[in-house]
N, C-alpha and C positions, 0 to 999 in steps of 0.2 A: 561470519555475521551469519550471521542464525533468522532466521524469516518463521513466523509464526501466524498463523491466522486464527482471526476469532469463526467459530462456524456464521455466523452472522457471513459475516466478507467472505469463507471461504464457498457458497453459498451462490450468493454472487457472480459470480468470479466463475465458477462453473456456471452456471443460466446465463450468461450473455454470447452476444454474435464476435466471433471470431479477433475481427480486428480491433473488437472494443476486449476482446481479453489481452490482447498485446497493446494496448495502449493499458492495462490497469498492470499488467507485465511489467512494463521502461519504466514504468515510475516505483515498482518493488524494488527493482534493479536499478536506479537510480539512487534511495533514498537508501540501500542497503550500500554505498558505493562511497558517501558521503559525510569521511571522517569527519568535517567538522562539522556535523550538528550531535549532540552532547544533548538531545531535550528526552528530560525522564516525567517531563508532564505530556498534550496531548499536544501534535504537531499535523500539517493535513504537510501534501501534494499535489499540486495539481495540471491534463494533464490538458487537451488541445479540448474532449470532451468529456474525460471520469476525471475521480478523485477518489485520494485515498488522506481515510484516519491514522492517523497508530502511534507508538508511544516506542521509544529506548527506553530497553535499563543494559545495559555495560554491551558487550557483546549480542545479546540477541533484539529486535525489529520487536513487538507488539504492532500487524493492523488488523484494526482496529473496524473497521468499517471501507466499504469502497461503495460507487459509486458510479452515473454513468449517465452524462444529461438526455442520449439519442432516444 
């Protein structure tokens, strides 16, 4: 599974505290491992404080947005 981040999501990912960064990475890993999810439309994943919006195209997950409530 390949993960691609759009520039806006990458900017957020690299501009957050370490604990938040770790939660976002955990969400991305969980989405990448979920083989049952075959959404070609927008989908979202939520953690304790963070979320990400993504779409899946075959074996590629495109992370469109990430955010954090902290």
